[in-house]
C-alpha positions in Angstrom: -3.0 -46.8 -2.1 -1.2 -43.6 -1.9 -2.0 -41.1 0.6 -3.9 -38.1 -0.3 -2.4 -34.3 0.9 -5.2 -32.6 2.6 -4.4 -29.3 3.7 -4.5 -28.4 7.2 -6.6 -25.3 6.7 -9.6 -25.9 4.3 -10.9 -22.1 4.6 -10.4 -19.8 1.5 -8.9 -16.2 2.0 -12.0 -13.8 2.7 -11.4 -10.1 1.1 -13.4 -8.8 4.0 -11.0 -9.1 6.7 -7.9 -6.7 6.9 -6.6 -3.9 8.8 -4.4 -1.0 7.2 -2.0 1.1 9.0 0.0 4.0 7.8 1.9 5.9 10.3 2.4 9.2 8.4 -1.4 9.3 7.7 -3.3 8.3 10.7 -6.8 10.0 9.6 -6.5 7.9 6.2 -6.2 4.5 8.2 -9.9 4.4 9.5 -11.2 5.3 5.8 -9.8 2.6 3.8 -12.4 0.5 2.0 -10.2 -1.5 -0.4 -6.5 -2.4 -0.7 -4.3 -4.4 -3.2 -1.9 -6.7 -2.4 0.7 -6.1 -5.2 2.1 -8.5 -7.4 5.8 -8.6 -8.1 7.8 -9.8 -11.2 11.4 -11.5 -11.2 13.3 -10.4 -14.1 15.6 -12.5 -16.0 18.9 -12.2 -17.6 20.7 -14.6 -20.0 23.8 -16.5 -19.8 25.0 -17.2 -23.3 26.3 -20.5 -24.8 27.3 -22.0 -27.9 24.2 -23.7 -28.0 21.3 -22.3 -26.2 21.0 -19.1 -23.8 20.4 -20.2 -20.3 17.7 -18.1 -18.3 19.0 -16.6 -14.8 16.9 -15.0 -12.3 17.8 -11.5 -11.7 15.9 -9.1 -9.4 12.4 -8.2 -8.0 10.3 -5.6 -9.3 7.2 -4.8 -7.3 4.2 -3.3 -8.4 2.6 -0.1 -6.7 0.6 -0.6 -3.6 -2.8 0.7 -4.5 -5.9 1.5 -2.0 -9.1 3.4 -2.1 -10.8 5.4 0.9 -13.4 7.4 1.5 -12.7 10.8 1.8 -13.7 12.6 5.2 -16.0 15.8 5.3 -13.3 17.8 6.4 -10.7 15.8 3.8 -7.9 15.3 6.2 -7.3 11.9 5.1 -7.2 13.2 1.8 -4.8 16.2 2.8 -2.6 14.0 4.8 -1.2 12.2 1.2 -1.8 15.5 -0.6 0.4 17.5 1.6 2.9 14.6 1.8 3.2 14.6 -2.2 3.5 18.4 -2.3 6.3 18.3 0.4 8.3 15.3 -1.6 7.7 17.3 -5.0 8.5 20.7 -3.6 6.9 22.6 -6.5 7.4 26.2 -4.8 10.4 25.9 -2.3 12.4 23.6 -0.5 10.8 24.6 2.7 8.0 22.4 1.9 10.3 19.6 1.8 12.1 20.6 5.0 8.6 21.0 6.6 7.6 17.3 5.5 10.8 16.0 7.3 9.9 18.0 10.5 6.0 17.1 10.9 6.6 16.9 14.8 9.2 18.7 15.8 9.7 16.0 18.8 10.1 13.3 16.4 11.7 13.9 13.5 10.7 11.4 10.7 12.1 10.6 7.1 10.0 11.6 4.3 9.2 7.8 3.9 6.9 5.5 6.1 5.9 1.9 6.5 2.7 0.5 5.8 1.4 -2.3 7.6 -1.5 -4.6 6.0 -2.9 -7.2 8.5 -5.1 -9.7 6.9 -7.4 -11.4 8.8 -8.5 -15.1 9.1 -11.8 -16.5 8.8 -12.6 -15.8 12.6 -11.5 -12.5 11.9 -8.2 -12.7 13.7 -5.1 -11.3 12.6 -3.3 -13.9 10.6 -0.6 -12.3 8.1 1.2 -9.4 8.6 2.4 -7.6 5.4 4.7 -4.9 5.7 5.6 -2.3 3.1 8.9 -0.7 3.5 9.7 3.2 2.8 6.7 4.0 1.2 5.7 7.1 -0.3 2.7 8.4 -2.4 3.0 8.4 -6.0 -0.4 9.3 -7.1 -3.7 10.6 -5.5 -6.9 10.2 -7.7 -9.7 12.5 -8.6 -12.2 14.0 -6.3 -15.9 13.8 -8.2 -18.4 15.8 -7.1 -21.7 15.5 -8.9 -25.1 17.4 -8.3 -27.1 15.1 -10.4 -27.0 12.0 -8.0 -30.3 11.0 -6.5 -28.6 9.4 -3.8 -25.5 10.2 -1.4 -22.7 8.4 -3.2 -20.0 9.3 -0.6 -16.7 10.7 -2.3 -13.9 8.0 -2.8 -10.6 8.5 -3.9 -7.6 6.0 -4.8 -4.0 6.4 -3.7 -0.8 4.8 -5.1 2.5 4.1 -3.1 5.8 2.9 -4.3 8.2 1.4 -1.7 11.4 -0.5 -1.3 10.0 -4.0 -0.6 7.2 -5.6 1.2 7.7 -8.8 3.6 4.8 -11.2 4.4 4.8 -13.1 7.5 2.3 -15.6 9.7 1.2 -14.4 13.0 1.1 -17.0 15.4 
């Protein structure tokens, strides 16, 4: 009789357990409601032969990192991303880009920031750490205001980030 492979951990991954951290946007960290661990694709090239082209693995393309958050009453979380994007795009002057690099004069930063996503296990303890390197915002969603709602539905917003790469590591 053959042995049956039984996984050591039989618990399934819960979508409720995560912590989010973005150094450049500390007000955003608290209000994040939903994150999506992005997918990736491995492109391929072909090596021609006289008979059949042989596929060869090429490079990885990462999907954008997206999240949604509830916007605080004073919009500090929204403005962190908005001002970052305006500084990157410098629509009015190069001074906006310069100010972006000097947000804290005692600690000059790059225009990028790492994002850390900690995934919790079924006991709500840190289990997996995902680090997105050199991230920057590429999109921030609309803010909808509506006087016809009968209940208070707090304003929620989405944001998307590009990044150099991400690493996944188990936390012991």
